[in-house]
N, C-alpha and C positions, 0 to 999 in steps of 0.2 A: 503494500499499499504506499504512496507516494505521502510523502510531508503534509501537502495539502488536503490531500483527502481525509488523513489520519484527524490535522485540524477539524475538518468540517464534522467526522464523526463525533468528535470530542464536543462540540458546540452544541451539535443535536442533541445529545446526552444532555449536556446542562440545559438545553430548553426545555426537555422532558422532565427532568427534576423540576424546575420551575413552575412547570404545571401543576403538580403535585399541591401547590399550596393555593391554588386557584380560588380555593374556598375559605381560606384561613387566616392568610397573612394582612388581609387588608388592617391599617390604612397604611402599611408598607407595602413596596411593591414586589411582585414575584420576581424572585433569583435562585438560579440554580449555578454550580461551581461543579468544575472535575477538574481533580489532578492527575496528570501524567508523565511518565518520562521511558525513553527508551521503545517507544511506540507501545505503550500498554496503559490503560488507566489503573491509576493505585488507590486512588481514594475520589470519593465524590459528597456533595451535601446539597441541602437547599433550605430556603427561610421559611421556616413554617408560620411562626406568628411575632408578632410586633411584641420586643422585648425580649423575645428568645436570640440565640447566635444566629449572625447571619449566614448563608451560603458558605462563605470564603472560610470562615471559622468550623463551621462543621467538618468540612473537606480537611484542613488543617488537621484537626483533632484526630482525624479518623488516620489520617496519612503518619502522623510524628516527624521523627527526623527523617524519613524518606521523601519528605517533601522537599528536602534541600537541592538545589539544583534541577527542579521540577517546572513544567508548564501548566499553568493555572488556567483554563477556559471559564469565562463569567460570563454571565448574560447580561448584567449590568455592572458599570464603572464601580469599583470598591470605594465606600464611603472614606471619606477625609476627616471626619468629622467626629464628634462625641455626642451622640444621641442617647436612645436608650440603651446603645452598648459601644463599644469602643469603635475607632477609627479602623476596616478592615484593610485598608492599604498599609497601615503599620504592620499590622500582624502577617501580611504578605511578604514585608520586608525584612520582618524579625526571621521568619519562616527560610531565608534565604531561596526565595523562589528566583529562578533563572529567566522566565520569558512568562507574560501574562498577556492573553488573548479577550480582549473585551468584544462584545455585541455591538452594544452602544453606549454613549456616552451618559450619564445621569442629568436629567432634566433640572433636579434639585439645585436652586441656586448655591446653596450652601454647599453642593460638590462639584459640580457643572466645569469638569475637567481637572481639578484639584487632585483628584485622588490618583488621575493619570500622573498629573507632574510628578507628583510625589514618588510613584513608581519610576518614573524614568529619571531623577534626581538621583534615587538611590542605584541606579545602573542598571536597572532590570529593563529589559527588552519589552517594550508595549507594544502591541497592535489592537487598532481599533476597527470594528466595521464587518466583522464576520457574521453572518446571519442577522444583519443589524432591522430589516423588514420583521421577521420572525419574534425576534424579543421584544420592539415595540409593539406588535399584535399582544403580546401576553399583559401589558399594562398601560393601555389607552386611557384609562381614565386616572392614572399617576401621572402620566406626561400631560392630558389635558390641566390638571390642578397646578402642578408646576409651572407650568407654558402660559396660562390662561386665565388662572385665578377660578377658576371654577370647574365643577365636576363633569366627566362627560355624563350626557344625557341622552337615555333611551328611550323611546316610548314604546310600551309596547300594547298592541290588541289583537283580540281574536274577532274576525268577521267572517260573514258568510260571502258568496260569491258577489253578491250584488252590495256590496259593502254595508251589511247592516252587523250591528253589535247585539242588538239585544231586542224582542218583541215591544211593541208599543207599550206592553202592560210592566215593562222591565225585565220579565223572565228573559233569562240569557243562559242559565245550564243544563245541556252543554253545547255549544256549537262546535268546539273542537274535540278531535279523539283523546286518549289517554298519552299518545307519545307526545302531541304537542302540550298538554297540558305538564307532563314532567318536564320538560325543556324549559316550561314557565318557571319552574320549582329551580332549574339550575341557574337560570338569569337571575332570580332573586337571590340565591346563595354566593353569587359572585358580586351581588350589589353591594354598597356602602348604605344604601337609603332607598326606599321606596315610596313614592311619592304618589297621593291620592287625594280627591277631594270629600268635601263632605256631603255631597251628593249621594257619592257613590256607596260611601260609609251608610248612609240611611236606607238607601236603596237594596242594598245587599248585603250589608253586615258582614264585611270580608274580615280576615283574619291577617292575610298577607305573612303566615309564618311560611318556614322552610321544612322541609319532612323528607330529610335524605333517604330515610328508612324506609319510604316508598316508593323510592325511585327504581323502575323496573327495568330501563335500557343502561347497556354500557356497565359498567362496576364502579363504585361508591369507590370502593378500594383501592383504586387506581391514584387515591390522590390521599395526601399524608393524615396522619393520625389527628384524633382528637376532633372534637364536636363544631360543627360549620358554625363560623359565629353567626348569630340572626343580626339581620340588617335593622337600621333606624327605620320606624315606620313613620312617614311625618302625611300629616292631613292639614290641608288648607281648608281654613274653616273662618272665615272672616267674623260671623256674629256668634260662635261657640254654640253651634247647634249639636255638636257630636254628644249623643248620652254617654255617660259614665260607663255602662256596662257593655258598651260596643265589645265585640272581640279584637278589633283591632288594638284598641287601648288596654283589654285586660291580658291579652296573649303573651307569653314569653317574650323578654326582648324590649328594649326602649321605644317608647312612643314621644313623638313631638307633634303639640299641634299649634298651628300658626294662626293667629288672628289678627283683628285691626285694634285699632287704639280705641274704636267706638264700640267694641263687643262689650255685652252685658257684664256685671262682675259676679252675677249669682253662680252660675256653672263652673266657677273657676277653681272654688276649693274642692267640688264634688270630682272633678277632672283630675286635678292632682292628688288628690286622695286614694284615686283609682288607680294612679303610677303615670300619669300624664306628666311631660314636661310641655309649659306653656311658653309661646314665643310671641311677641310684637311684631308685625311686620307693617310697613305702609301697604297703602292702597295702592293699586297698579296705577301708571301716569294716566293722565287724560289724553282721549284721544286726541289728534292733531284736528284743528279747525276745519270743516270744511270734509271730513274723513266720513266715508259710507257709514250711515248707520251710526253716526257719532252720537246721537242723543240716546239712542236706545242702549249703545254701549256704555255711557255713562251711568244709566241706571242699574248697570249691573257688573259694576268693577268690581274686580275681583283682587288678590293679594299682588304684590310686585313680585313677581317669577325672578327677575334677576338679583333682586334683593336677596330671595330664598336660598338661591343658588351660591350667592356669596357667602352667606351664613353657613350653608352645608360645606363650602370648601374651606373656611374657618374651622370647621370642626372633623377636617381631614378627611372627608368622603370624596374618594374618587370615582366611581360609577355609579351615577342614580337610575333606578327604573322606575318609570311615571307609568302607573297603572290606573286608569280612570276613566271616566266618563266625557262624550265629545265636547262638551264645553272647556273644560282644563286640556284637553288634550289640543283642542283647537287654538287655544291661548298660547302653548308651547311652542305650535305650530307657527301660529301668524307671528310671535315674536322672535321667529329665529333662534329659540334656546334648546335645539336639541341636536345632536349628532348622528345619531340611528334611528330610524323607524324600523320597527318588528313587527308585521302582522302576519297571524299564524291564520289562514284562508283557508275555510271548510269548503268541500264541495257541495253548498246546499243553498238554499234560496229563502229569504224570510220576507220579503215583499215589501212594496212601498212603505206601508206604515211604521215598519219597525226601524227601530233608533239608527243614524246615522253614525259613520266612523268618527267626524270629525265635525263640529260647527265653527266651519268658515265661511264667511260673510263675503263670497266673491261673486263679483257681478261681469265681469267681462273677461273674455278669453285672455287678456293683456294681465290680468291678474291672479293669473294661475302660478301655482308654485313647482317648478320643475325638479324631480328627486332624480338620483342616478342609482342605480340597481347594484348591488355588492354582493349579492348571494340568493340563490334560491334553492331551495331543497326539500325534499319529501319528508314528512315526519307521519307516519301510517298511513290514512287517507288523505292529510292535511299538506297544505303547502307552509313553509316557513319563507317570508319574503324580507329581505334586510335590505333598506335603502337609507341613503343618506342625502343632506341637500347636496342639488346641483351646483 
């Protein structure tokens, strides 16, 4: 095997290891590390959870003295600062590594090339860029938060072939089959937060929990040991209409209810007693003068979504999953505050009176919003359509 082919093999293994922390390492990035010498892998590791040793330290501990003179393959630039753990760049230097191959530079401004510089200054050969696209795909939310100061936002919806999400009565279980519903569970599990609106809470009484023990496709044990971290459940509720006994409030894991300054004081104590945290957000900016349906929009102003995303970024949320009705989903789309749209489409028709996918007051062809296909795949009888803004 050529040196280049061996490098490729080792980095692919490091990427596989990083994926083992897909559901557990948040808010930290998913990182894998392989140590090799003389054409053979001698040790490996990945970062399983925030606060525990990073991938490089797990691999170095497994290698012991054999790490001296070896090559490290790491999916993300070794950190150079002291956070929850010590700098990994220092650990690699102290272990006597001869060469470090890195898939991508860390977008975290606290690192951003400093780890690479430390290694080079210590006389270690450093290469950057092997399998970079694959490494970036592992941590899209972390990259988005570090470079754009907001989380990556995915809007998820289940729809019929005619673009409907529920009957006029609100009945919606089940449009899609078990494979699609399990895939949604996996989306929830990798998300830092799930955002919904009070209308959905009142109509459907969802819990938005993650239940990996019920996953039927693939093998959950392909991932690291330990429980899946429950995502933060966020309810947008301007007037505090959420009942304290709602499953989304009382289920295991944290719940945050965002409301407006004018919300009544009476429900607050009951919601806090039920375990929810309350957050005041400003109302959405007023529609531009002369905009279509401006008067109606003024009467139904929701909360400021950009302010919400800034707050979630401050709380170290990397990936946010939006599961909601047409009004809130339409607001995220209308304000261009989403990165991916995932639609699970079932081969069924719900009819003209059923509820629409998005509430978008578009009047002319010139107003249409173009999207770009990034993935289409079968899940049982259903299709999963993944799109991004064009």
